[in-house]
C-alpha positions, 0 to 999 in steps of 0.5 A: 500499499502506498500512502499519498499526500493531498497536496500533490493532487490536481483539480481541474475545471476545463483545461485549467488547474485550480492551483489555489485549491486547499482541501478538496473533497469528493462526496458520493451518496445514494438514496436507499429504497426500502423493499421490506416485506413481511417475509423479511421476518422483521428485518428491513431490506434495501436497494440502492436508488439514485446516486449523486456526487459533488466536489467541494473545495476551499480556494485562496482568492486570486483576482488574476485566476482564470480558473476562478473567473471561469467558475464564476461565469459558469455559476452566473450563467448556469453552464456546465464544466468538465472536472478532473480530480486526480491524485499524484498517481493519476487515479481519480474521477472526471465528470461534468459539473455545475457550480452549486455554491460560490461564496466569497469570504473576506476574513479579517485575519486570513486571506480572502477565500471561497468555499466552492461546491461543484455538483455532478450532473450524470455519472462520474468516470473513475480514472485509474492510472496505468502502471 
């Protein structure tokens, strides 16, 4: 087993890397559909239903960042973007996203930043690096 460090990962929207990103999280969830019936003898049974995914990250605000400008434009216009989230081995996910949240913070004792959430539209693709 190899241990990887997060700061070597790459997050891209379109062809642009978001180099100012801090913590990056891939979140996946599935709705659960209850299929319990009397023959289950008092135990609930389930099937997996609709799935969804999102990527959230904090970013240091940089007024010269084209990636941030593109994210803001996509948020305002409601347009989709391609996303690539890969670790330093080249494993990760790619997919199409919409910008769900784009808040900008101006804290008194820290760098200006944003906590952005990108919501996947459709399934993501798992990327496995070729060894």
